[in-house]
C-alpha positions in Angstrom: -6.4 -49.8 67.2 -5.0 -46.3 67.9 -1.8 -44.9 66.3 -0.1 -45.1 69.7 -0.9 -48.9 70.0 0.2 -49.5 66.4 3.4 -47.5 66.8 4.3 -49.5 69.9 4.0 -52.7 68.0 6.1 -51.4 65.1 8.8 -50.1 67.4 8.9 -53.5 69.2 9.2 -55.4 66.0 11.8 -53.1 64.3 13.9 -52.7 67.4 14.7 -56.4 67.2 15.9 -56.1 63.6 19.5 -57.1 62.8 21.0 -54.1 61.1 24.5 -55.4 61.0 24.4 -56.1 57.2 23.3 -52.6 56.3 26.2 -50.2 56.0 24.3 -47.3 54.6 22.6 -44.4 56.4 19.0 -44.4 55.5 15.9 -42.6 56.7 12.3 -43.6 56.0 9.0 -41.9 56.9 5.8 -43.8 57.2 2.4 -42.2 56.7 -0.2 -44.5 58.1 -3.7 -44.1 56.8 -7.0 -45.4 58.1 -8.0 -46.3 61.6 -4.4 -46.0 63.1 -3.5 -42.9 61.1 -0.3 -41.2 62.0 3.3 -40.6 61.0 6.6 -42.1 62.2 10.2 -42.5 60.9 12.8 -45.1 60.9 16.5 -44.1 60.6 19.5 -46.2 60.3 22.6 -44.2 61.0 26.1 -45.4 61.9 24.8 -48.9 62.6 22.1 -47.7 65.0 18.3 -47.9 64.4 16.0 -45.1 65.6 12.2 -45.3 65.4 10.3 -42.2 66.5 6.7 -41.0 66.0 7.6 -37.8 64.1 7.8 -36.4 60.6 11.3 -36.8 59.1 11.8 -34.2 56.4 15.3 -35.3 55.3 14.2 -38.8 54.3 15.4 -41.1 51.6 11.9 -42.6 51.0 8.4 -42.1 52.2 5.9 -45.0 52.5 2.1 -44.4 52.6 -0.2 -47.3 53.5 -2.7 -48.6 56.0 -1.6 -50.1 59.3 -3.1 -53.4 58.1 -0.9 -53.4 55.0 2.3 -52.6 56.9 1.5 -55.4 59.5 1.1 -57.9 56.6 4.4 -56.8 55.0 6.2 -57.1 58.4 4.7 -60.5 59.0 5.8 -61.8 55.6 2.2 -62.2 54.5 2.4 -59.6 51.8 5.4 -58.9 49.5 6.2 -55.2 49.5 6.6 -55.2 45.7 3.1 -56.8 45.3 1.7 -54.2 47.7 3.2 -51.4 45.6 2.0 -53.0 42.4 -1.6 -53.4 43.7 -1.5 -49.8 45.1 -1.7 -50.8 48.7 1.7 -49.2 49.3 2.8 -45.8 47.9 6.5 -45.0 47.8 8.0 -41.6 47.2 11.8 -41.1 47.0 14.6 -43.6 46.3 13.2 -47.0 45.3 16.8 -48.4 45.8 16.9 -47.3 49.4 13.3 -48.3 49.9 14.2 -51.9 49.0 16.6 -51.9 51.9 13.6 -51.9 54.2 12.9 -55.5 53.3 16.1 -56.4 55.1 14.9 -54.6 58.3 11.6 -56.4 58.2 12.8 -59.9 57.7 
């Protein structure tokens, strides 16, 4: 799978997320490693969700993982805390804001 194919799936999944319960402005960057390597960001600002295939330098948290790991987390097959514990997911930045991502992916 290419990064473009992977990103299209991520964008489709996240664009359906109900963000009405999140009243904070948050920005995440995802660095995907392995076969579908690439970078994208997810920003929630003023109740609107943006997902774009670019670096985001003013981010609250940065996640680094393989496409496979992110797909499993999004599908509920892998708990993000377990992924972090077993070093399948690296998080830089605010852990508190990183945990909000769980609401977006559920």
